Jmol script that loads the backbone (N, CA, C; Angstrom):
load data "model"
ATOM      1  N   MET A   1      66.445  33.916  22.386  1.00  0.00           N
ATOM      2  CA  MET A   1      66.295  34.646  23.678  1.00  0.00           C
ATOM      3  C   MET A   1      64.708  35.782  23.434  1.00  0.00           C
ATOM      4  N   VAL A   2      63.825  35.627  24.299  1.00  0.00           N
ATOM      5  CA  VAL A   2      63.138  36.410  24.219  1.00  0.00           C
ATOM      6  C   VAL A   2      63.193  37.723  24.760  1.00  0.00           C
ATOM      7  N   VAL A   3      62.736  38.467  23.950  1.00  0.00           N
ATOM      8  CA  VAL A   3      63.135  39.951  24.673  1.00  0.00           C
ATOM      9  C   VAL A   3      61.316  40.432  24.730  1.00  0.00           C
ATOM     10  N   PRO A   4      61.340  41.042  26.029  1.00  0.00           N
ATOM     11  CA  PRO A   4      59.997  41.498  26.700  1.00  0.00           C
ATOM     12  C   PRO A   4      59.452  42.771  25.288  1.00  0.00           C
ATOM     13  N   ARG A   5      58.542  42.605  25.372  1.00  0.00           N
ATOM     14  CA  ARG A   5      57.407  43.454  24.287  1.00  0.00           C
ATOM     15  C   ARG A   5      57.765  44.794  24.798  1.00  0.00           C
ATOM     16  N   ARG A   6      58.160  45.662  25.965  1.00  0.00           N
ATOM     17  CA  ARG A   6      58.647  46.946  25.852  1.00  0.00           C
ATOM     18  C   ARG A   6      59.581  47.154  25.483  1.00  0.00           C
ATOM     19  N   LEU A   7      60.596  46.402  25.370  1.00  0.00           N
ATOM     20  CA  LEU A   7      62.107  46.511  24.563  1.00  0.00           C
ATOM     21  C   LEU A   7      62.214  46.062  23.689  1.00  0.00           C
ATOM     22  N   ARG A   8      61.180  46.050  22.776  1.00  0.00           N
ATOM     23  CA  ARG A   8      61.493  45.436  21.233  1.00  0.00           C
ATOM     24  C   ARG A   8      61.478  46.505  20.698  1.00  0.00           C
ATOM     25  N   ASN A   9      61.079  47.507  21.281  1.00  0.00           N
ATOM     26  CA  ASN A   9      60.973  48.641  19.450  1.00  0.00           C
ATOM     27  C   ASN A   9      61.662  49.813  20.040  1.00  0.00           C
ATOM     28  N   LEU A  10      62.871  49.900  21.239  1.00  0.00           N
ATOM     29  CA  LEU A  10      63.493  50.775  21.847  1.00  0.00           C
ATOM     30  C   LEU A  10      64.534  51.659  20.171  1.00  0.00           C
ATOM     31  N   PRO A  11      64.868  52.750  20.441  1.00  0.00           N
ATOM     32  CA  PRO A  11      65.572  53.085  19.479  1.00  0.00           C
ATOM     33  C   PRO A  11      66.964  52.735  19.656  1.00  0.00           C
ATOM     34  N   GLU A  12      67.728  52.512  18.865  1.00  0.00           N
ATOM     35  CA  GLU A  12      69.117  51.906  18.577  1.00  0.00           C
ATOM     36  C   GLU A  12      69.977  52.990  19.413  1.00  0.00           C
ATOM     37  N   PRO A  13      70.941  52.678  20.372  1.00  0.00           N
ATOM     38  CA  PRO A  13      71.627  53.759  20.882  1.00  0.00           C
ATOM     39  C   PRO A  13      72.358  54.564  20.087  1.00  0.00           C
ATOM     40  N   PRO A  14      72.803  55.476  20.124  1.00  0.00           N
ATOM     41  CA  PRO A  14      73.695  56.407  19.393  1.00  0.00           C
ATOM     42  C   PRO A  14      75.067  55.827  19.429  1.00  0.00           C
ATOM     43  N   ALA A  15      75.435  55.647  18.114  1.00  0.00           N
ATOM     44  CA  ALA A  15      76.638  54.942  17.899  1.00  0.00           C
ATOM     45  C   ALA A  15      78.343  56.014  18.633  1.00  0.00           C
ATOM     46  N   SER A  16      78.901  55.746  19.275  1.00  0.00           N
ATOM     47  CA  SER A  16      79.671  56.467  19.781  1.00  0.00           C
ATOM     48  C   SER A  16      80.819  57.152  19.103  1.00  0.00           C
ATOM     49  N   PRO A  17      80.749  58.586  19.462  1.00  0.00           N
ATOM     50  CA  PRO A  17      81.584  59.490  18.692  1.00  0.00           C
ATOM     51  C   PRO A  17      83.009  58.997  18.032  1.00  0.00           C
ATOM     52  N   ALA A  18      83.323  59.219  16.625  1.00  0.00           N
ATOM     53  CA  ALA A  18      84.755  59.024  16.562  1.00  0.00           C
ATOM     54  C   ALA A  18      85.663  59.322  17.513  1.00  0.00           C
ATOM     55  N   PRO A  19      86.899  58.696  17.605  1.00  0.00           N
ATOM     56  CA  PRO A  19      87.673  59.578  18.519  1.00  0.00           C
ATOM     57  C   PRO A  19      88.545  60.665  17.836  1.00  0.00           C
ATOM     58  N   GLN A  20      88.397  61.662  18.327  1.00  0.00           N
ATOM     59  CA  GLN A  20      89.445  62.826  17.978  1.00  0.00           C
ATOM     60  C   GLN A  20      90.695  62.821  17.784  1.00  0.00           C
ATOM     61  N   THR A  21      91.527  63.194  16.764  1.00  0.00           N
ATOM     62  CA  THR A  21      92.658  63.004  16.683  1.00  0.00           C
ATOM     63  C   THR A  21      93.549  64.362  17.002  1.00  0.00           C
ATOM     64  N   CYS A  22      94.912  64.280  17.297  1.00  0.00           N
ATOM     65  CA  CYS A  22      95.572  65.536  17.958  1.00  0.00           C
ATOM     66  C   CYS A  22      96.199  65.720  16.218  1.00  0.00           C
ATOM     67  N   ALA A  23      95.929  67.293  16.178  1.00  0.00           N
ATOM     68  CA  ALA A  23      96.305  67.920  15.097  1.00  0.00           C
ATOM     69  C   ALA A  23      97.667  67.992  14.750  1.00  0.00           C
ATOM     70  N   LEU A  24      98.448  68.040  16.032  1.00  0.00           N
ATOM     71  CA  LEU A  24     100.090  67.702  15.560  1.00  0.00           C
ATOM     72  C   LEU A  24     100.511  66.390  15.506  1.00  0.00           C
ATOM     73  N   CYS A  25     100.574  65.575  16.195  1.00  0.00           N
ATOM     74  CA  CYS A  25     100.788  64.093  16.112  1.00  0.00           C
ATOM     75  C   CYS A  25      99.855  63.350  15.239  1.00  0.00           C
ATOM     76  N   GLY A  26      98.577  63.433  15.199  1.00  0.00           N
ATOM     77  CA  GLY A  26      97.985  62.288  14.465  1.00  0.00           C
ATOM     78  C   GLY A  26      96.957  61.278  15.123  1.00  0.00           C
ATOM     79  N   ARG A  27      97.495  61.046  16.918  1.00  0.00           N
ATOM     80  CA  ARG A  27      97.213  60.341  17.431  1.00  0.00           C
ATOM     81  C   ARG A  27      95.991  60.500  17.956  1.00  0.00           C
ATOM     82  N   PRO A  28      94.986  59.274  18.146  1.00  0.00           N
ATOM     83  CA  PRO A  28      93.827  59.711  19.328  1.00  0.00           C
ATOM     84  C   PRO A  28      93.900  60.716  20.178  1.00  0.00           C
ATOM     85  N   VAL A  29      93.000  61.421  20.693  1.00  0.00           N
ATOM     86  CA  VAL A  29      93.092  62.405  21.567  1.00  0.00           C
ATOM     87  C   VAL A  29      92.188  61.840  22.749  1.00  0.00           C
ATOM     88  N   VAL A  30      92.291  61.238  23.960  1.00  0.00           N
ATOM     89  CA  VAL A  30      91.707  61.084  24.829  1.00  0.00           C
ATOM     90  C   VAL A  30      91.230  62.274  25.868  1.00  0.00           C
ATOM     91  N   PRO A  31      89.991  62.771  25.931  1.00  0.00           N
ATOM     92  CA  PRO A  31      89.587  63.831  26.927  1.00  0.00           C
ATOM     93  C   PRO A  31      89.903  63.365  28.178  1.00  0.00           C
ATOM     94  N   GLY A  32      90.426  64.270  29.165  1.00  0.00           N
ATOM     95  CA  GLY A  32      91.005  64.320  30.076  1.00  0.00           C
ATOM     96  C   GLY A  32      92.499  64.523  30.565  1.00  0.00           C
ATOM     97  N   PRO A  33      93.145  64.218  31.670  1.00  0.00           N
ATOM     98  CA  PRO A  33      94.615  65.270  31.894  1.00  0.00           C
ATOM     99  C   PRO A  33      95.291  65.012  30.963  1.00  0.00           C
ATOM    100  N   SER A  34      95.597  64.183  29.881  1.00  0.00           N
ATOM    101  CA  SER A  34      96.296  63.883  28.987  1.00  0.00           C
ATOM    102  C   SER A  34      95.855  64.895  27.554  1.00  0.00           C
ATOM    103  N   ALA A  35      94.814  65.526  27.774  1.00  0.00           N
ATOM    104  CA  ALA A  35      94.595  66.612  26.679  1.00  0.00           C
ATOM    105  C   ALA A  35      94.966  67.682  27.085  1.00  0.00           C
ATOM    106  N   ASP A  36      94.724  68.898  26.081  1.00  0.00           N
ATOM    107  CA  ASP A  36      95.090  70.545  26.452  1.00  0.00           C
ATOM    108  C   ASP A  36      94.417  70.837  24.991  1.00  0.00           C
ATOM    109  N   GLU A  37      94.139  72.065  25.120  1.00  0.00           N
ATOM    110  CA  GLU A  37      93.439  73.077  24.293  1.00  0.00           C
ATOM    111  C   GLU A  37      94.442  74.136  23.436  1.00  0.00           C
ATOM    112  N   HIS A  38      94.754  73.980  22.287  1.00  0.00           N
ATOM    113  CA  HIS A  38      95.854  74.751  21.718  1.00  0.00           C
ATOM    114  C   HIS A  38      95.480  76.093  21.095  1.00  0.00           C
ATOM    115  N   HIS A  39      95.809  76.997  21.000  1.00  0.00           N
ATOM    116  CA  HIS A  39      95.280  78.225  20.146  1.00  0.00           C
ATOM    117  C   HIS A  39      96.222  78.682  18.994  1.00  0.00           C
ATOM    118  N   LEU A  40      95.916  78.088  17.654  1.00  0.00           N
ATOM    119  CA  LEU A  40      97.098  78.030  17.032  1.00  0.00           C
ATOM    120  C   LEU A  40      97.900  79.680  16.913  1.00  0.00           C
ATOM    121  N   VAL A  41      96.723  80.718  16.828  1.00  0.00           N
ATOM    122  CA  VAL A  41      97.560  81.741  17.148  1.00  0.00           C
ATOM    123  C   VAL A  41      97.488  82.323  18.725  1.00  0.00           C
ATOM    124  N   PRO A  42      98.150  82.563  19.764  1.00  0.00           N
ATOM    125  CA  PRO A  42      98.267  82.729  20.847  1.00  0.00           C
ATOM    126  C   PRO A  42      97.331  83.976  21.179  1.00  0.00           C
ATOM    127  N   ARG A  43      96.291  83.753  22.240  1.00  0.00           N
ATOM    128  CA  ARG A  43      95.374  84.453  22.769  1.00  0.00           C
ATOM    129  C   ARG A  43      95.803  86.169  22.765  1.00  0.00           C
ATOM    130  N   SER A  44      97.100  86.260  23.372  1.00  0.00           N
ATOM    131  CA  SER A  44      98.071  87.592  23.580  1.00  0.00           C
ATOM    132  C   SER A  44      98.572  88.048  22.074  1.00  0.00           C
ATOM    133  N   GLN A  45      98.289  87.206  21.236  1.00  0.00           N
ATOM    134  CA  GLN A  45      98.592  87.605  19.626  1.00  0.00           C
ATOM    135  C   GLN A  45      97.310  87.940  19.094  1.00  0.00           C
ATOM    136  N   GLY A  46      96.028  88.068  19.591  1.00  0.00           N
ATOM    137  CA  GLY A  46      94.644  87.852  19.114  1.00  0.00           C
ATOM    138  C   GLY A  46      94.196  86.717  18.439  1.00  0.00           C
ATOM    139  N   GLY A  47      94.773  85.546  18.822  1.00  0.00           N
ATOM    140  CA  GLY A  47      93.870  84.390  18.003  1.00  0.00           C
ATOM    141  C   GLY A  47      92.800  83.941  19.096  1.00  0.00           C
ATOM    142  N   LYS A  48      91.654  83.456  18.472  1.00  0.00           N
ATOM    143  CA  LYS A  48      90.440  82.673  19.098  1.00  0.00           C
ATOM    144  C   LYS A  48      90.263  81.431  19.036  1.00  0.00           C
ATOM    145  N   ASP A  49      90.543  80.764  17.775  1.00  0.00           N
ATOM    146  CA  ASP A  49      90.180  79.368  17.602  1.00  0.00           C
ATOM    147  C   ASP A  49      91.226  78.877  18.475  1.00  0.00           C
ATOM    148  N   LYS A  50      90.696  77.367  18.796  1.00  0.00           N
ATOM    149  CA  LYS A  50      91.511  76.489  19.409  1.00  0.00           C
ATOM    150  C   LYS A  50      91.012  75.251  19.048  1.00  0.00           C
ATOM    151  N   THR A  51      92.432  74.210  19.736  1.00  0.00           N
ATOM    152  CA  THR A  51      92.135  72.744  19.210  1.00  0.00           C
ATOM    153  C   THR A  51      92.248  71.895  20.099  1.00  0.00           C
ATOM    154  N   LEU A  52      91.815  71.010  20.226  1.00  0.00           N
ATOM    155  CA  LEU A  52      92.104  69.887  21.441  1.00  0.00           C
ATOM    156  C   LEU A  52      93.150  69.085  21.040  1.00  0.00           C
ATOM    157  N   ILE A  53      94.433  68.612  21.676  1.00  0.00           N
ATOM    158  CA  ILE A  53      95.375  68.193  21.040  1.00  0.00           C
ATOM    159  C   ILE A  53      96.270  67.505  22.791  1.00  0.00           C
ATOM    160  N   HIS A  54      96.746  66.809  22.571  1.00  0.00           N
ATOM    161  CA  HIS A  54      97.745  66.228  23.789  1.00  0.00           C
ATOM    162  C   HIS A  54      98.407  67.000  24.442  1.00  0.00           C
ATOM    163  N   ARG A  55      98.537  66.862  25.687  1.00  0.00           N
ATOM    164  CA  ARG A  55      99.320  67.892  26.795  1.00  0.00           C
ATOM    165  C   ARG A  55     100.541  67.848  26.177  1.00  0.00           C
ATOM    166  N   ILE A  56     101.303  66.904  26.005  1.00  0.00           N
ATOM    167  CA  ILE A  56     102.552  66.511  25.603  1.00  0.00           C
ATOM    168  C   ILE A  56     102.911  67.590  24.428  1.00  0.00           C
ATOM    169  N   CYS A  57     102.002  67.221  23.393  1.00  0.00           N
ATOM    170  CA  CYS A  57     102.162  67.978  21.950  1.00  0.00           C
ATOM    171  C   CYS A  57     102.167  69.467  22.377  1.00  0.00           C
ATOM    172  N   HIS A  58     101.219  69.882  23.157  1.00  0.00           N
ATOM    173  CA  HIS A  58     100.922  71.247  23.458  1.00  0.00           C
ATOM    174  C   HIS A  58     102.271  71.921  24.446  1.00  0.00           C
ATOM    175  N   ARG A  59     103.030  70.932  25.037  1.00  0.00           N
ATOM    176  CA  ARG A  59     104.143  71.412  25.916  1.00  0.00           C
ATOM    177  C   ARG A  59     105.114  71.522  24.876  1.00  0.00           C
ATOM    178  N   LYS A  60     105.337  70.795  24.063  1.00  0.00           N
ATOM    179  CA  LYS A  60     106.651  70.611  23.117  1.00  0.00           C
ATOM    180  C   LYS A  60     106.461  71.977  22.319  1.00  0.00           C
ATOM    181  N   ILE A  61     105.345  72.366  21.870  1.00  0.00           N
ATOM    182  CA  ILE A  61     105.052  73.452  20.929  1.00  0.00           C
ATOM    183  C   ILE A  61     105.520  74.674  21.500  1.00  0.00           C
ATOM    184  N   HIS A  62     105.302  74.995  22.914  1.00  0.00           N
ATOM    185  CA  HIS A  62     105.500  76.036  23.847  1.00  0.00           C
ATOM    186  C   HIS A  62     107.002  75.891  24.145  1.00  0.00           C
ATOM    187  N   SER A  63     107.607  75.258  24.361  1.00  0.00           N
ATOM    188  CA  SER A  63     108.927  74.920  24.640  1.00  0.00           C
ATOM    189  C   SER A  63     109.690  75.232  23.358  1.00  0.00           C
ATOM    190  N   VAL A  64     109.533  75.187  22.273  1.00  0.00           N
ATOM    191  CA  VAL A  64     110.388  75.750  21.069  1.00  0.00           C
ATOM    192  C   VAL A  64     109.952  76.635  20.487  1.00  0.00           C
ATOM    193  N   PHE A  65     108.798  77.225  20.716  1.00  0.00           N
ATOM    194  CA  PHE A  65     108.533  78.732  19.994  1.00  0.00           C
ATOM    195  C   PHE A  65     108.184  79.700  20.929  1.00  0.00           C
ATOM    196  N   SER A  66     108.055  80.995  20.937  1.00  0.00           N
ATOM    197  CA  SER A  66     107.657  82.000  21.785  1.00  0.00           C
ATOM    198  C   SER A  66     106.298  82.247  21.091  1.00  0.00           C
ATOM    199  N   GLU A  67     105.811  82.881  22.065  1.00  0.00           N
ATOM    200  CA  GLU A  67     104.536  83.227  21.499  1.00  0.00           C
ATOM    201  C   GLU A  67     104.157  84.090  19.986  1.00  0.00           C
ATOM    202  N   ARG A  68     105.145  84.950  20.094  1.00  0.00           N
ATOM    203  CA  ARG A  68     105.521  85.939  18.675  1.00  0.00           C
ATOM    204  C   ARG A  68     105.787  85.017  17.402  1.00  0.00           C
ATOM    205  N   GLU A  69     106.621  84.188  17.715  1.00  0.00           N
ATOM    206  CA  GLU A  69     107.025  83.162  16.506  1.00  0.00           C
ATOM    207  C   GLU A  69     105.738  82.214  16.186  1.00  0.00           C
ATOM    208  N   LEU A  70     104.548  81.956  16.944  1.00  0.00           N
ATOM    209  CA  LEU A  70     103.556  81.255  16.742  1.00  0.00           C
ATOM    210  C   LEU A  70     102.747  81.989  15.906  1.00  0.00           C
ATOM    211  N   ALA A  71     102.678  83.393  15.858  1.00  0.00           N
ATOM    212  CA  ALA A  71     101.842  84.065  15.492  1.00  0.00           C
ATOM    213  C   ALA A  71     102.073  84.135  14.125  1.00  0.00           C
ATOM    214  N   GLU A  72     103.365  84.639  14.109  1.00  0.00           N
ATOM    215  CA  GLU A  72     103.966  85.037  12.684  1.00  0.00           C
ATOM    216  C   GLU A  72     104.329  84.139  11.692  1.00  0.00           C
ATOM    217  N   ARG A  73     104.859  82.741  12.316  1.00  0.00           N
ATOM    218  CA  ARG A  73     105.447  82.031  11.453  1.00  0.00           C
ATOM    219  C   ARG A  73     105.088  80.560  11.591  1.00  0.00           C
ATOM    220  N   PHE A  74     104.600  80.383  12.409  1.00  0.00           N
ATOM    221  CA  PHE A  74     104.065  78.859  13.081  1.00  0.00           C
ATOM    222  C   PHE A  74     102.550  78.643  13.193  1.00  0.00           C
ATOM    223  N   ASN A  75     101.697  79.301  12.448  1.00  0.00           N
ATOM    224  CA  ASN A  75     100.530  79.541  12.709  1.00  0.00           C
ATOM    225  C   ASN A  75      99.785  78.469  12.265  1.00  0.00           C
ATOM    226  N   THR A  76     100.049  77.499  11.612  1.00  0.00           N
ATOM    227  CA  THR A  76      99.219  76.283  11.035  1.00  0.00           C
ATOM    228  C   THR A  76      99.871  75.251  11.374  1.00  0.00           C
ATOM    229  N   TRP A  77      99.060  74.211  11.181  1.00  0.00           N
ATOM    230  CA  TRP A  77      99.541  72.676  11.776  1.00  0.00           C
ATOM    231  C   TRP A  77     100.694  72.150  10.842  1.00  0.00           C
ATOM    232  N   GLU A  78     100.429  72.855   9.765  1.00  0.00           N
ATOM    233  CA  GLU A  78     101.682  72.293   8.460  1.00  0.00           C
ATOM    234  C   GLU A  78     102.832  72.971   8.983  1.00  0.00           C
ATOM    235  N   ALA A  79     103.025  74.061   8.998  1.00  0.00           N
ATOM    236  CA  ALA A  79     104.232  75.011   9.395  1.00  0.00           C
ATOM    237  C   ALA A  79     104.971  74.331  10.573  1.00  0.00           C
ATOM    238  N   LEU A  80     103.915  74.185  11.876  1.00  0.00           N
ATOM    239  CA  LEU A  80     104.199  73.345  12.798  1.00  0.00           C
ATOM    240  C   LEU A  80     105.333  72.187  12.644  1.00  0.00           C
ATOM    241  N   ARG A  81     104.180  71.454  11.809  1.00  0.00           N
ATOM    242  CA  ARG A  81     105.035  69.793  11.582  1.00  0.00           C
ATOM    243  C   ARG A  81     106.507  69.956  10.848  1.00  0.00           C
ATOM    244  N   ALA A  82     106.544  70.962  10.162  1.00  0.00           N
ATOM    245  CA  ALA A  82     107.656  71.027   9.101  1.00  0.00           C
ATOM    246  C   ALA A  82     108.959  71.488   9.615  1.00  0.00           C
ATOM    247  N   HIS A  83     108.482  71.993  11.129  1.00  0.00           N
ATOM    248  CA  HIS A  83     109.655  72.327  12.043  1.00  0.00           C
ATOM    249  C   HIS A  83     110.661  71.152  12.467  1.00  0.00           C
ATOM    250  N   PRO A  84     112.089  71.022  11.878  1.00  0.00           N
ATOM    251  CA  PRO A  84     112.665  69.868  12.382  1.00  0.00           C
ATOM    252  C   PRO A  84     112.707  69.294  13.817  1.00  0.00           C
ATOM    253  N   GLU A  85     112.827  70.214  14.565  1.00  0.00           N
ATOM    254  CA  GLU A  85     112.569  69.603  15.948  1.00  0.00           C
ATOM    255  C   GLU A  85     111.374  68.822  16.209  1.00  0.00           C
ATOM    256  N   ILE A  86     109.992  69.594  15.891  1.00  0.00           N
ATOM    257  CA  ILE A  86     108.758  69.136  16.022  1.00  0.00           C
ATOM    258  C   ILE A  86     108.634  67.747  15.419  1.00  0.00           C
ATOM    259  N   ALA A  87     109.357  67.823  13.857  1.00  0.00           N
ATOM    260  CA  ALA A  87     109.347  66.627  13.010  1.00  0.00           C
ATOM    261  C   ALA A  87     109.618  65.379  14.108  1.00  0.00           C
ATOM    262  N   SER A  88     110.862  65.887  14.615  1.00  0.00           N
ATOM    263  CA  SER A  88     111.742  64.540  15.703  1.00  0.00           C
ATOM    264  C   SER A  88     110.959  64.273  16.923  1.00  0.00           C
ATOM    265  N   PHE A  89     110.088  65.063  17.366  1.00  0.00           N
ATOM    266  CA  PHE A  89     109.204  64.951  18.205  1.00  0.00           C
ATOM    267  C   PHE A  89     107.843  64.119  18.030  1.00  0.00           C
ATOM    268  N   ILE A  90     107.559  64.335  16.793  1.00  0.00           N
ATOM    269  CA  ILE A  90     106.290  63.582  16.282  1.00  0.00           C
ATOM    270  C   ILE A  90     107.013  61.939  15.984  1.00  0.00           C
ATOM    271  N   ARG A  91     108.159  61.929  15.512  1.00  0.00           N
ATOM    272  CA  ARG A  91     108.591  60.410  14.976  1.00  0.00           C
ATOM    273  C   ARG A  91     108.512  60.030  16.896  1.00  0.00           C
ATOM    274  N   TRP A  92     108.968  60.551  17.745  1.00  0.00           N
ATOM    275  CA  TRP A  92     109.018  59.651  19.115  1.00  0.00           C
ATOM    276  C   TRP A  92     107.840  59.532  19.568  1.00  0.00           C
ATOM    277  N   VAL A  93     107.102  60.637  19.756  1.00  0.00           N
ATOM    278  CA  VAL A  93     105.869  60.224  20.575  1.00  0.00           C
ATOM    279  C   VAL A  93     104.742  59.154  19.841  1.00  0.00           C
ATOM    280  N   ALA A  94     104.888  59.000  18.292  1.00  0.00           N
ATOM    281  CA  ALA A  94     104.315  58.350  17.804  1.00  0.00           C
ATOM    282  C   ALA A  94     104.189  56.813  18.685  1.00  0.00           C
ATOM    283  N   GLY A  95     104.986  56.344  18.967  1.00  0.00           N
ATOM    284  CA  GLY A  95     105.020  54.978  19.576  1.00  0.00           C
ATOM    285  C   GLY A  95     104.371  55.217  21.078  1.00  0.00           C
ATOM    286  N   LYS A  96     103.925  56.111  21.725  1.00  0.00           N
ATOM    287  CA  LYS A  96     103.439  56.048  22.662  1.00  0.00           C
ATOM    288  C   LYS A  96     101.534  56.109  22.690  1.00  0.00           C
ATOM    289  N   PRO A  97     101.257  55.474  23.808  1.00  0.00           N
ATOM    290  CA  PRO A  97      99.856  55.656  24.278  1.00  0.00           C
ATOM    291  C   PRO A  97      99.146  56.701  24.075  1.00  0.00           C
ATOM    292  N   PRO A  98      98.023  57.026  23.766  1.00  0.00           N
ATOM    293  CA  PRO A  98      97.430  58.395  23.722  1.00  0.00           C
ATOM    294  C   PRO A  98      97.430  58.931  24.992  1.00  0.00           C
ATOM    295  N   THR A  99      97.527  58.575  26.156  1.00  0.00           N
ATOM    296  CA  THR A  99      97.279  59.180  26.871  1.00  0.00           C
ATOM    297  C   THR A  99      98.908  59.236  27.895  1.00  0.00           C
ATOM    298  N   PHE A 100      99.786  59.557  27.134  1.00  0.00           N
ATOM    299  CA  PHE A 100     100.797  59.240  27.675  1.00  0.00           C
ATOM    300  C   PHE A 100     101.300  60.647  27.804  1.00  0.00           C
ATOM    301  N   TYR A 101     102.020  61.209  29.163  1.00  0.00           N
ATOM    302  CA  TYR A 101     102.575  62.299  29.418  1.00  0.00           C
ATOM    303  C   TYR A 101     103.392  62.180  30.100  1.00  0.00           C
ATOM    304  N   ASP A 102     104.815  62.746  29.649  1.00  0.00           N
ATOM    305  CA  ASP A 102     106.133  62.932  30.516  1.00  0.00           C
ATOM    306  C   ASP A 102     106.288  64.267  31.306  1.00  0.00           C
ATOM    307  N   ASN A 103     105.690  64.235  32.360  1.00  0.00           N
ATOM    308  CA  ASN A 103     105.996  65.159  33.380  1.00  0.00           C
ATOM    309  C   ASN A 103     107.551  65.658  33.584  1.00  0.00           C
ATOM    310  N   SER A 104     108.353  64.891  33.218  1.00  0.00           N
ATOM    311  CA  SER A 104     109.738  65.902  33.321  1.00  0.00           C
ATOM    312  C   SER A 104     110.012  66.682  32.136  1.00  0.00           C
ATOM    313  N   ARG A 105     109.452  66.682  31.410  1.00  0.00           N
ATOM    314  CA  ARG A 105     109.939  67.623  30.038  1.00  0.00           C
ATOM    315  C   ARG A 105     109.662  69.047  30.357  1.00  0.00           C
ATOM    316  N   ARG A 106     110.661  69.931  30.551  1.00  0.00           N
ATOM    317  CA  ARG A 106     110.444  71.151  31.056  1.00  0.00           C
ATOM    318  C   ARG A 106     110.596  72.097  29.722  1.00  0.00           C
ATOM    319  N   MET A 107     110.150  73.240  29.879  1.00  0.00           N
ATOM    320  CA  MET A 107     110.025  74.365  28.607  1.00  0.00           C
ATOM    321  C   MET A 107     111.747  74.727  28.719  1.00  0.00           C
ATOM    322  N   LYS A 108     111.763  75.231  27.452  1.00  0.00           N
ATOM    323  CA  LYS A 108     113.140  75.945  27.417  1.00  0.00           C
ATOM    324  C   LYS A 108     113.638  77.158  27.922  1.00  0.00           C
ATOM    325  N   ARG A 109     112.878  77.674  28.282  1.00  0.00           N
ATOM    326  CA  ARG A 109     112.804  79.251  29.297  1.00  0.00           C
ATOM    327  C   ARG A 109     113.486  78.603  30.603  1.00  0.00           C
ATOM    328  N   GLU A 110     112.499  77.283  31.018  1.00  0.00           N
ATOM    329  CA  GLU A 110     112.852  76.911  32.913  1.00  0.00           C
ATOM    330  C   GLU A 110     114.227  76.015  32.624  1.00  0.00           C
ATOM    331  N   ARG A 111     115.131  75.467  31.140  1.00  0.00           N
ATOM    332  CA  ARG A 111     116.346  74.699  31.340  1.00  0.00           C
ATOM    333  C   ARG A 111     117.388  75.991  31.132  1.00  0.00           C
ATOM    334  N   LEU A 112     117.222  77.399  30.396  1.00  0.00           N
ATOM    335  CA  LEU A 112     117.607  78.007  30.368  1.00  0.00           C
ATOM    336  C   LEU A 112     118.320  79.443  31.568  1.00  0.00           C
ATOM    337  N   ALA A 113     117.205  79.085  32.361  1.00  0.00           N
ATOM    338  CA  ALA A 113     117.349  79.920  33.738  1.00  0.00           C
ATOM    339  C   ALA A 113     118.264  78.898  34.899  1.00  0.00           C
ATOM    340  N   ASP A 114     118.245  77.766  34.601  1.00  0.00           N
ATOM    341  CA  ASP A 114     118.887  77.227  35.718  1.00  0.00           C
ATOM    342  C   ASP A 114     120.375  77.064  35.664  1.00  0.00           C
TER     343      ASP A 114
END
end "model"
wireframe off; spacefill off
backbone 0.3
color backbone group
């Protein structure tokens, strides 16, 4: 194939960035409606740093722990993953596609109010 002279010396297109992985479950995160930002230490407790994770993972974290628990005992990814309920959730969600979001899951507070 003959390439026109004006196109021969164009720079290579930049490589697409590596997909970001969820800090909780380790699956790739696709930016969009299935992604959320999570503060390891809640903003109400003085947290500033945030990480992009799956929306379903974010909802699970907040359905299990209060903001005070997150700030005091579960302020690292390792501590979160070590909790039995979160570990069970990670095993369950591992087989789901990166854009999976189960809208039927409700927070513990909502279930208790019923």
